[in-house]
C-alpha positions, 0 to 999 in steps of 0.5 A: 451404457454407463449411467450418468451420475448427477453431481449436486454441489452444495454451496458453502456459506461464507464464514463471517471473517471471509464476508468481512474480507469481501466487504473490505475489498468492496469498500476499497473499490467503492472509495476509488469509484466515488472518493473517500468523501462521497462513498455511501453505504449503498455504494459498498453494498452495490460493490459487494452485491449485497443489501445495505442491511447485510453490510450493516450486519457485519459493520454497524458503523460504515466509518469503521469499514472504511478505516479497515479498507484503508488499512488493508491497502496500506499493508502492501507498503509495510507488512508485505515489504517487511516479509519480502526483505526478510528473505534478503541479507544484502543491504544493497539488495534490500535497499533496491528492492524496497525502493522499487516495491514502494511505487505504483504498478501504473496510473490505475494501481488501486492501493496507491489511488486509495492512499491518494484518497486518504491523503486528500481527506487526512486534513479533515479526518483525524483518524485518516491523518493518524493512519497516514502518519503511522504508515509514513513512520513505519516506512521510515524505520524500514529504510533506516534499518536497512541504512544503519545495517549497510553503514555498519557493514561499511557497505554504505557511507551515509552523507547524512544521518540515516533518519534524515535519508530514510525520511527523504526516501519515503517522501520521494516515494510519495511524490513520485507515486503521486506523479505516476497516478496523475499520469505524468507523461514522462514518469512511469514506475521505471523512470521514478525508481531510477530517480529515487535510486539516483538520490540513494546512490548519492547519499549512500556512496554506493552504486546500488548495482543490483 
């Protein structure tokens, strides 16, 4: 009879960078659960399964951790979209993909709920206001680049300057995103995307059939 070999697994300690990533995710959950104004150090520690002292070891300033958590939530709406667009060449496809990817997946979408919290606190916290303004401006530039390329290729016939259209597209994303997270009974992700696309069709002179 073959002898049983007992395998002992040695748990590896997480690196400092991995632990900070875990804490950022824990802070995101804590903000969603308790609100940006109500979240405390103990809430983050509870979400991370650590002591408050362990959290402070990596982030002596809780506000720094909360800002990093908010910034991580924003990555999806700019950095990730840019990476997605880098694989595309058709301005029509780029515009449609960008519009669809800027909306919540549903009422419980954590990234959008996080942005809603940030928006509510932006008037009271200058740092949060700067974060939101930066995200808005970068999203506008992303849309504007698509519109300008489409116009140069004569794929789009813009009814206004590209900056105005881009600003309106981002504003529509924000407005309909809020309606989705507020559980509007007839506006879900698909309906919101179609509403934004209807505006985009009108201002680009393209049926955006993609």
